[in-house]
N, C-alpha and C positions, 0 to 999 in steps of 0.2 A: 474271377471271373474269364482270364488266358486259359485257366486250369481246367475249367466248365467245355470253353468253344475248345480244349483242343481234344476232350473226352470225344464231342460231340462230336468232330472230326473224324478218331477213331474208331469210332463205332460204325460210321459210316463207312467208311475202308474196310474195319471186317466187314458188314454184310455182303460188300462188294466183291470182296474177296470170295464169300460161302457162295452167291448166286451170281456173280455173273464171268464170263471168260476174259474181261480184260486184263490188260496187261497192268502190272502192277507201277509201273510209270505212269499206266493213265488213270489208274485208280490215286495215283500220290496226288495227279494234279486237279482230278477231278474232285476231290475233296479239301483243295484248297492248302497243300502242303509246298504248293510250287516248286520242289523239285522233289526224286524221288531220294538221293543219298538223305534230304532233311526226315522226308517221311520213317526212312528204315530205319535211322539214329533214333527219332522217338517213339516207336514201335517198340523196337528192340527193349529200348531203357524201361516200356513201361511194361511188357508183356518177356520181357527174358529170352524172347526169339525172336529170328528176322521175319518179314513179313511174310518171304518165299518157305520159309520153313511153319508157318502160321496155315498156309495156305493148303500145303500137303495134307497136314494134320486133318484138316478138314473131311477130305477126299476120303 
């Protein structure tokens, strides 16, 4: 159940990175990660790239 919730939050964060100009810190907070460092760690572990790198790849 925890993994599912994490997947939903990561998906929401990815959508925001693609379609908004919010900062990564704002996205992390909006998606319930509590802090950017935690979001960065979880995102990098799951997808193999940092959130900032992912965002730049999408443009």
